[in-house]
N, C-alpha and C positions, 0 to 999 in steps of 0.2 A: 599451422599452429597460431592458437588465438593469441594476441599480448593485451593480458588483463589492464594494464596502464589507463587506456582512453576509457575504458568501463569503470576502474574506481575512481577518474577524473568526473565523470558525468555522473557518481554516486552521491548526490546531497549530504547522505551523512559523513562523507571521508571529504565535503568540501573545506573544512579547517584543514585538510593535512598540506603541508607544503609540500612540493615535487617530490625532494629526496626522500619524505617518509613514504610518499605514494610508492616511489619503486622500492623502499626494502619491502613493501607487504607482497609485490609480484613475484618472488619464489615460492611463494608458503600457498597462494591460487590454485584452485581445483578447479577445472572445469569439466563438468558435467554434461550430457543430455538424459532428455527425460522424452518417452513417447507418452501422448496426449494419454492423460487421465491415469498417468501413472503416479503412484504415491512418490513425494520426495520425503517426506516424515509425519510421522502420526502425530496424533495429540500424547503427549505425555510423555516422550520421549526426552532426553536428558543433553541431545544435542544442544552445543553451543556453538556457533558459526553466522557469522554474516553471508546472507546470500542474495546476489544480485542477478534479475533475470536481464541477461544480455538478449534474448531471442524467445518469442513467445509470451503465454501467459499463463500465471498460475492463480490457484485456488486458495486462499485461506479460508478454513472450513473445519467444520467437528462431525461427528456422526456420533447416533446413539447405539443400543445394545443391538437394534434392528436392523443396521445397515443405512437409516437414514440419512443424509446429509443434510446437514445446512452451512449456508456460504457467506461468511463472512464481507469477503474483498474478491476482487477479481484483479488480480495486480499485471500492468502492463509491461511491458520494453522499456526498462530504465529502473524498474522501482526496485527497492530493497524490503527483504524482512527478514526475521531473525532477531527480535527485540532483548530475547535472552543472551544475546553473546555478551552483555555489558553483565549479566546474572549466573555464570555457569552452573552453582548449584540447584537453580529451578527449571522445573519439568516443563515445557511446553505447553500452552491452554489448549492451543490452534493446531490442527496438521496444515500439512501442504501437498497439494496435487498438481501436478502438471494439468492445465486446462487446454493446452494446443502442445504441441512439439516443442519441448523448451530447450533451450542453451542457461543454464544457471553458474555463473562464478561463484564458488564461496571461498571465502576468508575464516580458517580458525579463527576462533575467539582468542586463545592464548595468545596467538601472533596479533592480533589487531589490538588485543589491551596492551598489549608490550610499545606497541608502535604509538599508542597514544600516551603512554605513561613517560615516552622520550620527548614526546611533542604534546604538552599539555595546552597550547594555545587551540588545536582542535575542540578541546572538550566542549565549549562554549556552543558552537555549532550544533555538535552529536544532541547535547542535551534539549540543548532550544527543540531540536526536531522532534527527541522523544518525549517531551513535555506537551507538545502540540497533537501530538498523536492521542497521546492518553488524555488530555482534554477532548478531543474528537470523540473518542470511545468513550468518554463519561458522558459525553450528551446525547449519543446516541441511547445509552442504557436509560438517561432521565426521560427522553422522548419517547422511547418504548413504552414507559409506564404513564408518562402523562400528557404526550402531546398530540395531535391529530394526526390524519395521513398525510397532511401536506406539510406539516414541519418534521415526520418522522421520513419522509423521500428526500427533502431538502437535507435534512442533519447528515443523512447517509452518502448522498452525492459531495456535501463538503467534506464528509471522513475519507470518501477515494480518493479526492483532490490530494489531500493530506497526506494518505497512503503513498500516493505517485509522488508527492513532492517534486511535482512539475510545474510548478508557479512561472511564470512567463515576469522577469523583474521588470519588465518594460512596461505591461498594462495588466499586471495581477490576475493574469487569468490561467487557465488548464486544460487540457483537453488529454483525454483518453480514452482506449476502444472499450465500449459499452454498449448493451442494447437492452433496449426497453425489456425484452424477457428475462435477459440475466439480473436486471435491477429487479424485476415481479420476483425473482424465485430467491433471490438475497432476501428480502422484504416478507415472502412469506404471503406474496398479494399473488391477485390473477393481474394478467397483464393488461385486463380491461380497465380493472381500476387503478393501475399504475399510470397509464397511458393518458387516462382524466387528468390525474392531477400532473403531470407532465405537461401535457397541452397547455394547461393555467399557469405553468413556471415560464413556459417559453416566450409564452404570450406579453411576459413582462420583459423578455430578451436578456432574460437571464441564464439561460441556457440552449443549446443546440444541439439535436441530433440528427447527424449523417451518415451513411456508408459506415454503422457498425462502429460510433464512434462519438462520445459526448464532449462539448465544449463549454465549459463555463468562461465567456469572457472577463467577467469582472469577479472574483471570488468574493471581495469585502460587500459588493450589493448584494449576490447570493445571503452572504451571513446577516446581512441587516435585514432583509426582506424574510429571513427564515424567525432573526429574533422578536421581530414586529410578532410573527404570528402567536408567539409563546402569551 
C-alpha cells in the first residue's frame, strides 16, 4: 500500500499546509495507475481534483475533431496538475494522458478545499503558484503572437519549469525529463529547427540537455536572457 503523505509533502502546491493538515488529506487520497497513452481525463470534463504524478510522466494536451493531438506540456514525476480543483464549476480546457506507465495520486477537490479552509495559512503558497502558472501561460500566448523562435522556445522552457515547480531553492535551478524531439512536438516545429535554437541557448550556459533530461542551472538568468530578446 502506497503512503500518500510523503507524496503530498513533496507537492509544492501543498507546501503551506502543516503536517497535521497533510495527514487529514491522506484518507481521501486515491491511488490510480495508467498505461502509457491511456487517457486520464478528456478536455471539457468537469472533474475537480488535484493530481500528483508519483511515477511516470503525463501529457497535458488537447485534440481537434480529427483526433490530432497538441501537447502543451509533459509533466515529470513530482509535478501536479488539475488547476480546476479550485473552480469546481468549470470545465477543464485541456486533457491529460499518461505519457509513460503512470502512478497518479488524486485528491478530491472538495476535500482539498475543506482542508485549506481550516488552514488558511496555506493559501498564500497555493495562490502564488497558481499566479506564476498563469503568468507563464500568458507569456507563451503573447510570444506565440509577437515573439521570434528563440523567445518562444525560451518561454516554453520557463513555462515547463514553472509547471514542475522543481526549482532548487539553493541555486535557483530546475531539472526535468524532456527531449529535443518532445519539445519540437510541443512547439509544432521540426527537430532540426528546435535543435539549432537550443544549441544557441546552450552555448550561453543557460540550459543543458543530457540523457533525456533538461537542466536549467539558473532560472533567473534564462528569464533575463529571454526578456532581453523581446
